[in-house]
C-alpha positions as CSV (number, residue, x, y, z in Angstrom):
1,X,125.0,126.8,102.0
2,X,122.5,124.0,101.9
3,X,123.7,120.5,101.0
4,X,121.3,119.0,98.6
5,X,123.5,116.3,97.2
6,X,124.6,113.3,99.2
7,X,127.8,113.9,101.3
8,X,129.8,111.9,103.8
9,X,129.8,113.0,107.4
10,X,132.0,111.6,110.1
11,X,130.4,110.4,113.3
12,X,131.6,112.1,116.5
13,X,129.7,110.3,119.2
14,X,126.6,108.1,119.9
15,X,124.7,109.2,123.0
16,X,122.3,106.5,124.4
17,X,119.2,107.9,126.1
18,X,117.4,104.6,126.6
19,X,118.0,101.0,125.5
20,X,116.4,101.8,122.2
21,X,116.8,105.5,121.7
22,X,120.0,107.3,120.9
23,X,121.5,110.5,119.5
24,X,124.0,110.5,116.6
25,X,126.3,113.5,116.7
26,X,128.2,114.1,113.5
27,X,130.4,116.8,112.0
28,X,128.6,119.8,110.6
29,X,130.8,120.5,107.5
30,X,129.3,124.0,107.2
31,X,125.8,122.8,106.8
32,X,123.2,125.6,107.2
33,X,119.7,124.7,108.1
34,X,116.6,126.1,109.7
35,X,115.4,124.6,113.0
36,X,112.6,122.1,112.2
37,X,114.1,120.8,109.0
38,X,115.2,117.2,108.4
39,X,118.0,115.3,106.7
40,X,118.2,111.9,104.9
41,X,120.7,109.7,106.7
42,X,122.1,106.2,106.1
43,X,125.4,104.3,106.3
44,X,128.0,105.4,103.8
45,X,127.5,103.3,100.6
46,X,124.2,101.8,101.8
47,X,121.1,102.2,99.7
48,X,118.8,102.2,102.8
49,X,118.3,105.7,104.2
50,X,115.7,107.4,106.3
51,X,114.6,111.0,107.0
52,X,115.3,112.3,110.5
53,X,114.6,115.8,111.9
54,X,117.7,117.6,113.0
55,X,117.9,117.5,116.8
56,X,120.7,120.1,117.3
57,X,120.5,123.9,117.2
58,X,121.2,126.0,114.2
59,X,124.4,127.5,115.8
60,X,125.8,124.3,117.2
61,X,129.1,123.3,115.6
62,X,127.8,119.7,115.0
63,X,124.7,118.0,113.6
64,X,122.6,115.6,115.8
65,X,119.7,113.4,115.0
66,X,117.4,111.5,117.6
67,X,116.8,107.9,116.6
68,X,114.6,105.2,118.0
69,X,115.6,101.6,117.1
70,X,112.5,99.8,115.8
71,X,112.2,96.0,115.3
72,X,111.6,96.3,111.6
73,X,113.9,99.3,111.1
74,X,116.5,98.7,108.4
75,X,118.4,101.9,109.2
76,X,117.9,102.5,112.9
77,X,119.5,99.2,113.8
78,X,122.5,100.0,111.7
79,X,123.0,103.5,112.9
80,X,122.9,102.3,116.5
81,X,126.1,100.2,115.8
82,X,128.1,103.3,114.6
83,X,131.4,104.2,116.2
84,X,133.2,107.5,116.4
85,X,135.0,108.0,113.1
86,X,132.5,106.0,111.0
87,X,131.0,107.7,108.0
88,X,127.3,108.3,107.3
89,X,125.8,109.6,104.1
90,X,123.7,112.7,104.5
91,X,121.4,114.5,102.1
92,X,119.5,117.7,102.8
93,X,118.4,119.7,104.7
94,X,114.8,119.6,103.6
95,X,111.4,120.6,104.8
96,X,109.2,123.6,105.8
97,X,108.3,122.6,109.4
98,X,109.9,125.9,110.5
99,X,109.0,129.1,112.4
100,X,108.5,132.4,110.6
101,X,111.1,135.0,111.5
102,X,108.4,137.6,112.4
103,X,106.6,135.3,114.7
104,X,109.5,134.4,117.0
105,X,109.3,137.4,119.3
106,X,105.5,138.2,119.0
107,X,103.6,134.9,119.0
108,X,103.0,132.2,121.6
109,X,103.6,128.6,120.6
110,X,102.3,125.2,121.6
111,X,104.5,122.3,120.5
112,X,103.0,118.8,120.7
113,X,105.1,115.7,120.2
114,X,104.9,112.0,120.6
115,X,108.0,109.9,121.1
116,X,111.0,111.0,119.0
117,X,108.7,113.5,117.3
118,X,110.2,115.9,119.9
119,X,113.3,116.2,117.8
120,X,112.4,119.3,115.7
121,X,111.2,121.1,118.9
122,X,114.5,120.4,120.6
123,X,116.2,122.1,117.7
124,X,113.7,125.0,117.6
125,X,113.8,125.8,121.3
126,X,117.6,125.5,121.5
127,X,117.9,127.7,118.4
128,X,115.5,130.5,119.6
129,X,116.0,130.9,123.4
130,X,113.6,133.8,123.7
131,X,110.6,131.8,122.3
132,X,107.3,131.9,124.2
133,X,106.3,128.2,124.2
134,X,104.9,125.2,126.0
135,X,106.0,121.8,124.8
136,X,103.7,118.7,125.4
137,X,105.5,115.4,125.1
138,X,103.5,112.3,124.9
139,X,105.3,109.0,125.8
140,X,104.5,105.9,127.8
141,X,107.1,106.0,130.6
142,X,109.3,108.6,132.4
143,X,112.5,107.2,130.9
144,X,111.3,108.3,127.5
145,X,111.3,112.0,128.4
146,X,114.4,112.5,126.4
147,X,116.8,115.1,127.9
148,X,113.9,117.1,129.4
149,X,116.3,119.0,131.6
150,X,117.5,120.9,128.5
151,X,114.3,122.8,128.2
152,X,113.6,126.0,130.2
153,X,111.9,125.4,133.6
154,X,108.1,125.1,133.2
155,X,108.1,124.9,129.4
156,X,108.3,121.1,129.0
157,X,105.3,119.0,130.2
158,X,105.5,115.2,130.0
159,X,102.2,113.4,129.3
160,X,102.8,109.8,130.3
161,X,100.2,107.2,129.3
162,X,101.5,104.3,131.5
163,X,103.3,105.5,134.7
164,X,102.5,108.4,136.9
165,X,106.0,110.0,137.2
166,X,105.4,112.7,134.7
167,X,103.8,116.1,134.7
168,X,100.5,114.7,133.5
169,X,99.1,111.1,133.6
170,X,97.4,110.5,130.2
171,X,97.9,111.2,126.6
172,X,98.5,114.6,125.1
173,X,94.9,114.6,123.8
174,X,93.7,114.2,127.4
175,X,95.8,117.1,128.4
176,X,94.4,119.3,125.6
177,X,90.8,118.5,126.6
178,X,91.5,119.5,130.2
179,X,93.6,122.6,129.3
180,X,92.0,124.5,126.4
181,X,94.3,126.4,124.1
182,X,93.7,130.1,123.2
183,X,92.8,130.7,119.6
184,X,95.8,132.9,118.9
185,X,98.3,130.2,119.7
186,X,100.5,128.8,116.9
187,X,100.4,125.0,117.2
188,X,103.1,122.7,115.8
189,X,102.6,118.9,116.0
190,X,105.0,116.1,115.3
191,X,104.8,112.4,115.7
192,X,102.2,109.7,115.4
193,X,99.6,110.4,112.7
194,X,96.7,109.4,114.9
195,X,97.8,111.8,117.7
196,X,98.1,114.6,115.2
197,X,94.6,114.0,113.7
198,X,93.0,113.7,117.1
199,X,94.8,116.8,118.4
200,X,93.8,118.8,115.3
201,X,90.1,118.0,116.0
202,X,90.4,119.1,119.6
203,X,92.2,122.3,118.8
204,X,89.7,123.2,116.1
205,X,86.9,122.6,118.5
206,X,88.6,125.0,120.9
207,X,88.6,127.7,118.3
208,X,92.2,127.5,117.0
209,X,92.0,128.3,113.3
210,X,93.4,125.9,110.7
211,X,96.0,128.5,109.7
212,X,97.6,128.2,113.1
213,X,98.0,124.4,112.9
214,X,101.2,122.9,111.5
215,X,102.1,119.2,111.4
216,X,105.0,116.9,110.6
217,X,104.0,113.2,110.5
218,X,106.7,110.8,111.8
219,X,104.8,107.4,111.7
């Protein structure tokens, strides 16, 4: 069952990861989705809504989204004030930023995210525990490596542009230039549009065909 019409979901918890980034956990109500898809979320009865990639795994008995509060954000500020028992309005799931069934056990994957663009990869890697992947996460500081302990050892690599407490000091594009990607890798990118365009150029120069490049633009 896929919910395409708006429906009200009860909030279970709000989990704060940083002063501005948090996870909203809500009841699932039988929603079926594919890891990598997104839902449209807002306060119940509010006209303002935003698309958020689903953060939780396909088989979890709840739905989660990862949200970063932004100064001009009409929705992110409101969602941050939610309390358990409050209602949110949800529409979806939507989107095709997903992994083909036949590729899960036979292909190797490179996931590249900036900021909260890591959300669909959290869902994908939790949903398919046997996946052969490396996840590059580009953020400024170490406190933005959201729940990195949830990924298998050695699979998550933080690329920090400001401090030096991560796995790599620099942007994900710097990492890619120093660590060429094999042409048969399936590459999925999510986050800042400039990061995506720059990474595409680097990957194509390294011989990764366009058919192996998939993107979801967050901002």
